[in-house]
All heavy atoms as TSV, in Angstrom:
chain	resi	resn	atom	element	x	y	z
A	1	MET	N	N	43.914	5.804	-22.639
A	1	MET	CA	C	42.821	6.555	-22.083
A	1	MET	C	C	41.856	5.569	-21.382
A	1	MET	O	O	41.422	4.555	-22.038
A	1	MET	CB	C	42.086	7.256	-23.220
A	1	MET	CG	C	40.933	8.103	-22.705
A	1	MET	SD	S	40.371	9.091	-24.086
A	1	MET	CE	C	38.661	9.181	-23.680
A	2	MET	N	N	41.438	5.769	-20.163
A	2	MET	CA	C	40.573	4.863	-19.401
A	2	MET	C	C	39.200	5.599	-19.286
A	2	MET	O	O	39.089	6.741	-19.093
A	2	MET	CB	C	41.164	4.636	-18.009
A	2	MET	CG	C	42.496	3.868	-18.110
A	2	MET	SD	S	43.066	3.346	-16.463
A	2	MET	CE	C	41.938	2.044	-16.178
A	3	LEU	N	N	38.202	4.724	-19.399
A	3	LEU	CA	C	36.784	5.240	-19.197
A	3	LEU	C	C	36.347	4.908	-17.776
A	3	LEU	O	O	36.609	3.889	-17.232
A	3	LEU	CB	C	35.912	4.570	-20.206
A	3	LEU	CG	C	36.112	4.809	-21.649
A	3	LEU	CD1	C	35.198	3.999	-22.503
A	3	LEU	CD2	C	35.937	6.240	-21.925
A	4	LYS	N	N	35.722	5.938	-17.248
A	4	LYS	CA	C	35.206	5.746	-15.869
A	4	LYS	C	C	33.654	5.491	-15.971
A	4	LYS	O	O	32.926	6.242	-16.503
A	4	LYS	CB	C	35.413	6.999	-15.079
A	4	LYS	CG	C	35.079	6.822	-13.585
A	4	LYS	CD	C	35.515	8.098	-12.809
A	4	LYS	CE	C	35.272	7.861	-11.367
A	4	LYS	NZ	N	35.694	9.008	-10.553
A	5	ILE	N	N	33.178	4.324	-15.512
A	5	ILE	CA	C	31.753	3.984	-15.588
A	5	ILE	C	C	31.102	4.379	-14.225
A	5	ILE	O	O	31.433	3.889	-13.179
A	5	ILE	CB	C	31.622	2.467	-15.789
A	5	ILE	CG1	C	32.260	2.100	-17.194
A	5	ILE	CG2	C	30.182	2.065	-15.834
A	5	ILE	CD1	C	32.285	0.648	-17.471
A	6	LEU	N	N	30.097	5.230	-14.367
A	6	LEU	CA	C	29.379	5.633	-13.194
A	6	LEU	C	C	28.107	4.820	-12.985
A	6	LEU	O	O	27.482	4.510	-13.985
A	6	LEU	CB	C	28.959	7.141	-13.342
A	6	LEU	CG	C	30.142	8.077	-13.494
A	6	LEU	CD1	C	29.602	9.510	-13.826
A	6	LEU	CD2	C	31.037	8.130	-12.251
A	7	PRO	N	N	27.782	4.498	-11.730
A	7	PRO	CA	C	26.549	3.734	-11.500
A	7	PRO	C	C	25.292	4.506	-11.884
A	7	PRO	O	O	25.277	5.758	-11.563
A	7	PRO	CB	C	26.574	3.357	-10.008
A	7	PRO	CG	C	27.502	4.411	-9.427
A	7	PRO	CD	C	28.499	4.741	-10.524
A	8	LYS	N	N	24.308	3.838	-12.390
A	8	LYS	CA	C	23.093	4.579	-12.705
A	8	LYS	C	C	22.174	4.699	-11.563
A	8	LYS	O	O	22.153	3.785	-10.652
A	8	LYS	CB	C	22.274	3.815	-13.853
A	8	LYS	CG	C	22.972	3.850	-15.113
A	8	LYS	CD	C	22.129	3.085	-16.159
A	8	LYS	CE	C	22.766	3.120	-17.603
A	8	LYS	NZ	N	21.933	2.450	-18.528
A	9	LYS	N	N	21.465	5.777	-11.435
A	9	LYS	CA	C	20.439	5.893	-10.319
A	9	LYS	C	C	19.185	5.190	-10.694
A	9	LYS	O	O	18.642	5.323	-11.763
A	9	LYS	CB	C	20.172	7.391	-10.158
A	9	LYS	CG	C	21.330	8.243	-9.626
A	9	LYS	CD	C	20.952	9.626	-9.343
A	9	LYS	CE	C	22.111	10.395	-8.782
A	9	LYS	NZ	N	21.809	11.861	-8.554
A	10	VAL	N	N	18.724	4.379	-9.749
A	10	VAL	CA	C	17.541	3.545	-9.933
A	10	VAL	C	C	16.397	4.288	-9.438
A	10	VAL	O	O	16.370	4.732	-8.256
A	10	VAL	CB	C	17.698	2.212	-9.250
A	10	VAL	CG1	C	16.515	1.360	-9.422
A	10	VAL	CG2	C	18.974	1.483	-9.741
A	11	PRO	N	N	15.272	4.514	-10.187
A	11	PRO	CA	C	14.129	5.186	-9.712
A	11	PRO	C	C	13.412	4.416	-8.651
A	11	PRO	O	O	13.385	3.155	-8.666
A	11	PRO	CB	C	13.322	5.364	-10.919
A	11	PRO	CG	C	13.673	4.304	-11.885
A	11	PRO	CD	C	15.150	4.080	-11.540
A	12	LYS	N	N	12.797	5.055	-7.719
A	12	LYS	CA	C	12.064	4.399	-6.662
A	12	LYS	C	C	10.690	3.979	-7.221
A	12	LYS	O	O	9.973	4.784	-7.890
A	12	LYS	CB	C	11.833	5.305	-5.484
A	12	LYS	CG	C	13.115	5.579	-4.742
A	12	LYS	CD	C	12.876	6.397	-3.442
A	12	LYS	CE	C	14.172	6.622	-2.696
A	12	LYS	NZ	N	13.948	7.340	-1.468
A	13	THR	N	N	10.324	2.682	-7.022
A	13	THR	CA	C	9.084	2.222	-7.586
A	13	THR	C	C	8.036	1.926	-6.522
A	13	THR	O	O	6.951	1.488	-6.820
A	13	THR	CB	C	9.410	0.865	-8.300
A	13	THR	OG1	O	9.913	-0.092	-7.353
A	13	THR	CG2	C	10.352	1.107	-9.488
A	14	GLY	N	N	8.319	2.198	-5.189
A	14	GLY	CA	C	7.385	1.893	-4.174
A	14	GLY	C	C	7.400	0.474	-3.605
A	14	GLY	O	O	6.641	0.081	-2.789
A	15	ASP	N	N	8.359	-0.338	-4.148
A	15	ASP	CA	C	8.413	-1.696	-3.724
A	15	ASP	C	C	8.899	-1.778	-2.270
A	15	ASP	O	O	8.686	-2.806	-1.575
A	15	ASP	CB	C	9.434	-2.512	-4.586
A	15	ASP	CG	C	8.844	-2.707	-5.930
A	15	ASP	OD1	O	7.640	-2.592	-6.117
A	15	ASP	OD2	O	9.638	-3.033	-6.820
A	16	SER	N	N	9.470	-0.727	-1.722
A	16	SER	CA	C	10.004	-0.788	-0.378
A	16	SER	C	C	9.020	-0.204	0.600
A	16	SER	O	O	9.243	-0.045	1.753
A	16	SER	CB	C	11.352	0.056	-0.242
A	16	SER	OG	O	11.040	1.409	-0.642
A	17	GLY	N	N	7.766	0.016	0.102
A	17	GLY	CA	C	6.673	0.487	0.939
A	17	GLY	C	C	6.307	-0.498	2.018
A	17	GLY	O	O	6.494	-1.737	1.838
A	18	SER	N	N	5.689	-0.019	3.092
A	18	SER	CA	C	5.318	-0.929	4.123
A	18	SER	C	C	4.011	-1.646	3.833
A	18	SER	O	O	2.943	-0.998	3.623
A	18	SER	CB	C	5.134	-0.116	5.433
A	18	SER	OG	O	4.587	-0.875	6.429
A	19	PRO	N	N	4.017	-3.002	3.738
A	19	PRO	CA	C	2.733	-3.702	3.522
A	19	PRO	C	C	1.756	-3.591	4.625
A	19	PRO	O	O	0.568	-3.754	4.465
A	19	PRO	CB	C	3.187	-5.080	3.235
A	19	PRO	CG	C	4.541	-5.249	3.813
A	19	PRO	CD	C	5.151	-3.859	3.735
A	20	ALA	N	N	2.248	-3.397	5.873
A	20	ALA	CA	C	1.385	-3.300	6.974
A	20	ALA	C	C	0.444	-2.059	6.841
A	20	ALA	O	O	-0.751	-2.193	7.273
A	20	ALA	CB	C	2.268	-3.100	8.320
A	21	LEU	N	N	0.869	-0.995	6.284
A	21	LEU	CA	C	0.021	0.135	6.024
A	21	LEU	C	C	-1.170	-0.260	5.049
A	21	LEU	O	O	-2.328	0.032	5.423
A	21	LEU	CB	C	0.764	1.260	5.409
A	21	LEU	CG	C	-0.023	2.434	4.842
A	21	LEU	CD1	C	-0.669	3.218	5.953
A	21	LEU	CD2	C	0.829	3.360	4.030
A	22	TRP	N	N	-0.908	-0.974	4.047
A	22	TRP	CA	C	-1.926	-1.391	3.096
A	22	TRP	C	C	-2.881	-2.438	3.665
A	22	TRP	O	O	-4.067	-2.343	3.491
A	22	TRP	CB	C	-1.285	-1.913	1.752
A	22	TRP	CG	C	-0.568	-0.827	1.083
A	22	TRP	CD1	C	0.815	-0.694	0.939
A	22	TRP	CD2	C	-1.127	0.352	0.493
A	22	TRP	NE1	N	1.085	0.459	0.263
A	22	TRP	CE2	C	-0.097	1.102	-0.031
A	22	TRP	CE3	C	-2.481	0.799	0.310
A	22	TRP	CZ2	C	-0.293	2.372	-0.704
A	22	TRP	CZ3	C	-2.620	2.019	-0.340
A	22	TRP	CH2	C	-1.533	2.759	-0.914
A	23	ILE	N	N	-2.336	-3.322	4.446
A	23	ILE	CA	C	-3.167	-4.326	5.126
A	23	ILE	C	C	-4.091	-3.604	6.103
A	23	ILE	O	O	-5.317	-3.918	6.204
A	23	ILE	CB	C	-2.333	-5.404	5.768
A	23	ILE	CG1	C	-1.581	-6.244	4.729
A	23	ILE	CG2	C	-3.153	-6.302	6.714
A	23	ILE	CD1	C	-0.537	-7.210	5.281
A	24	GLY	N	N	-3.572	-2.634	6.874
A	24	GLY	CA	C	-4.387	-1.922	7.819
A	24	GLY	C	C	-5.526	-1.097	7.084
A	24	GLY	O	O	-6.654	-1.098	7.544
A	25	LEU	N	N	-5.190	-0.521	5.948
A	25	LEU	CA	C	-6.253	0.260	5.227
A	25	LEU	C	C	-7.307	-0.734	4.715
A	25	LEU	O	O	-8.542	-0.434	4.688
A	25	LEU	CB	C	-5.610	0.976	4.067
A	25	LEU	CG	C	-4.816	2.198	4.379
A	25	LEU	CD1	C	-4.118	2.775	3.224
A	25	LEU	CD2	C	-5.724	3.264	5.045
A	26	ILE	N	N	-6.933	-1.924	4.235
A	26	ILE	CA	C	-7.882	-2.903	3.698
A	26	ILE	C	C	-8.786	-3.367	4.881
A	26	ILE	O	O	-10.015	-3.460	4.736
A	26	ILE	CB	C	-7.124	-4.059	3.079
A	26	ILE	CG1	C	-6.506	-3.595	1.783
A	26	ILE	CG2	C	-8.115	-5.230	2.871
A	26	ILE	CD1	C	-5.569	-4.625	1.136
A	27	LEU	N	N	-8.203	-3.587	6.034
A	27	LEU	CA	C	-9.004	-4.038	7.209
A	27	LEU	C	C	-9.977	-2.949	7.656
A	27	LEU	O	O	-11.089	-3.305	7.999
A	27	LEU	CB	C	-8.107	-4.487	8.350
A	27	LEU	CG	C	-7.267	-5.744	8.045
A	27	LEU	CD1	C	-6.367	-6.093	9.246
A	27	LEU	CD2	C	-8.183	-6.893	7.892
A	28	LEU	N	N	-9.572	-1.703	7.639
A	28	LEU	CA	C	-10.438	-0.619	7.992
A	28	LEU	C	C	-11.571	-0.489	7.006
A	28	LEU	O	O	-12.719	-0.324	7.431
A	28	LEU	CB	C	-9.675	0.703	7.998
A	28	LEU	CG	C	-8.848	0.957	9.261
A	28	LEU	CD1	C	-7.994	2.259	9.126
A	28	LEU	CD2	C	-9.711	1.111	10.462
A	29	GLY	N	N	-11.325	-0.662	5.751
A	29	GLY	CA	C	-12.361	-0.669	4.696
A	29	GLY	C	C	-13.384	-1.807	4.834
A	29	GLY	O	O	-14.534	-1.581	4.851
A	30	LEU	N	N	-12.831	-2.993	5.117
A	30	LEU	CA	C	-13.734	-4.160	5.372
A	30	LEU	C	C	-14.563	-4.000	6.641
A	30	LEU	O	O	-15.781	-4.337	6.636
A	30	LEU	CB	C	-12.914	-5.461	5.472
A	30	LEU	CG	C	-12.299	-5.932	4.151
A	30	LEU	CD1	C	-11.416	-7.074	4.412
A	30	LEU	CD2	C	-13.374	-6.172	3.149
A	31	ALA	N	N	-13.939	-3.407	7.710
A	31	ALA	CA	C	-14.739	-3.157	8.903
A	31	ALA	C	C	-15.811	-2.169	8.658
A	31	ALA	O	O	-17.022	-2.307	9.087
A	31	ALA	CB	C	-13.831	-2.631	9.980
A	32	GLY	N	N	-15.567	-1.055	7.853
A	32	GLY	CA	C	-16.588	-0.125	7.503
A	32	GLY	C	C	-17.681	-0.737	6.762
A	32	GLY	O	O	-18.879	-0.402	6.966
A	33	ILE	N	N	-17.366	-1.556	5.806
A	33	ILE	CA	C	-18.441	-2.234	5.002
A	33	ILE	C	C	-19.314	-3.142	5.914
A	33	ILE	O	O	-20.507	-3.209	5.756
A	33	ILE	CB	C	-17.794	-3.093	3.816
A	33	ILE	CG1	C	-17.216	-2.120	2.826
A	33	ILE	CG2	C	-18.803	-4.014	3.250
A	33	ILE	CD1	C	-16.308	-2.838	1.770
A	34	GLY	N	N	-18.633	-3.828	6.804
A	34	GLY	CA	C	-19.401	-4.760	7.753
A	34	GLY	C	C	-20.315	-3.903	8.664
A	34	GLY	O	O	-21.420	-4.331	8.894
A	35	ILE	N	N	-19.878	-2.753	9.142
A	35	ILE	CA	C	-20.661	-1.873	9.984
A	35	ILE	C	C	-21.933	-1.361	9.248
A	35	ILE	O	O	-22.999	-1.434	9.729
A	35	ILE	CB	C	-19.858	-0.770	10.560
A	35	ILE	CG1	C	-18.893	-1.323	11.617
A	35	ILE	CG2	C	-20.777	0.303	11.252
A	35	ILE	CD1	C	-17.853	-0.260	12.053
A	36	LEU	N	N	-21.704	-0.958	8.001
A	36	LEU	CA	C	-22.849	-0.517	7.152
A	36	LEU	C	C	-23.803	-1.675	6.898
A	36	LEU	O	O	-25.042	-1.445	6.944
A	36	LEU	CB	C	-22.261	0.026	5.823
A	36	LEU	CG	C	-21.688	1.428	5.816
A	36	LEU	CD1	C	-21.087	1.688	4.437
A	36	LEU	CD2	C	-22.734	2.414	6.206
A	37	ALA	N	N	-23.299	-2.857	6.638
A	37	ALA	CA	C	-24.190	-3.953	6.329
A	37	ALA	C	C	-25.069	-4.341	7.565
A	37	ALA	O	O	-26.204	-4.557	7.482
A	37	ALA	CB	C	-23.348	-5.185	5.901
A	38	VAL	N	N	-24.446	-4.314	8.812
A	38	VAL	CA	C	-25.172	-4.630	9.959
A	38	VAL	C	C	-26.227	-3.504	10.319
A	38	VAL	O	O	-27.352	-3.826	10.666
A	38	VAL	CB	C	-24.196	-4.832	11.147
A	38	VAL	CG1	C	-24.911	-4.906	12.492
A	38	VAL	CG2	C	-23.376	-6.079	10.925
A	39	SER	N	N	-25.807	-2.296	10.098
A	39	SER	CA	C	-26.717	-1.212	10.480
A	39	SER	C	C	-27.899	-1.170	9.523
A	39	SER	O	O	-29.006	-0.813	9.900
A	39	SER	CB	C	-26.028	0.180	10.468
A	39	SER	OG	O	-25.643	0.501	9.143
A	40	ARG	N	N	-27.709	-1.489	8.219
A	40	ARG	CA	C	-28.815	-1.514	7.232
A	40	ARG	C	C	-29.720	-2.690	7.488
A	40	ARG	O	O	-30.913	-2.651	7.281
A	40	ARG	CB	C	-28.272	-1.606	5.827
A	40	ARG	CG	C	-27.643	-0.218	5.406
A	40	ARG	CD	C	-27.291	-0.312	3.950
A	40	ARG	NE	N	-26.742	1.033	3.557
A	40	ARG	CZ	C	-26.619	1.409	2.356
A	40	ARG	NH1	N	-27.024	0.653	1.340
A	40	ARG	NH2	N	-26.107	2.607	2.126
A	41	LYS	N	N	-29.161	-3.802	8.019
A	41	LYS	CA	C	-29.928	-5.027	8.230
A	41	LYS	C	C	-30.892	-4.832	9.434
A	41	LYS	O	O	-31.931	-5.409	9.470
A	41	LYS	CB	C	-29.017	-6.158	8.469
A	41	LYS	CG	C	-29.638	-7.552	8.290
A	41	LYS	CD	C	-28.596	-8.644	8.382
A	41	LYS	CE	C	-29.190	-9.894	7.960
A	41	LYS	NZ	N	-28.181	-11.074	7.955
A	42	ARG	N	N	-30.434	-4.047	10.433
A	42	ARG	CA	C	-31.223	-3.786	11.593
A	42	ARG	C	C	-32.480	-2.893	11.401
A	42	ARG	O	O	-33.429	-2.893	12.076
A	42	ARG	CB	C	-30.392	-3.190	12.734
A	42	ARG	CG	C	-29.409	-4.200	13.299
A	42	ARG	CD	C	-28.630	-3.559	14.476
A	42	ARG	NE	N	-27.772	-4.543	15.049
A	42	ARG	CZ	C	-26.945	-4.229	16.015
A	42	ARG	NH1	N	-26.967	-3.003	16.600
A	42	ARG	NH2	N	-26.085	-5.200	16.498
A	43	LYS	N	N	-32.399	-2.111	10.353
A	43	LYS	CA	C	-33.470	-1.120	10.088
A	43	LYS	C	C	-34.674	-1.775	9.453
A	43	LYS	O	O	-34.750	-2.746	8.816
A	43	LYS	CB	C	-32.993	0.014	9.131
A	43	LYS	CG	C	-32.078	0.966	9.884
A	43	LYS	CD	C	-31.785	2.151	9.023
A	43	LYS	CE	C	-30.939	3.120	9.787
A	43	LYS	NZ	N	-30.647	4.262	8.992
């Protein structure tokens, strides 16, 4: 009798996500903070 070994399904962990998306979001956040700081300084 022979046993058949089936490959296990690996869960997705998000490691294949695009780092460009996260870098873009960080840059947008930093730009927003910079705009707020400049506008508050002018008042």
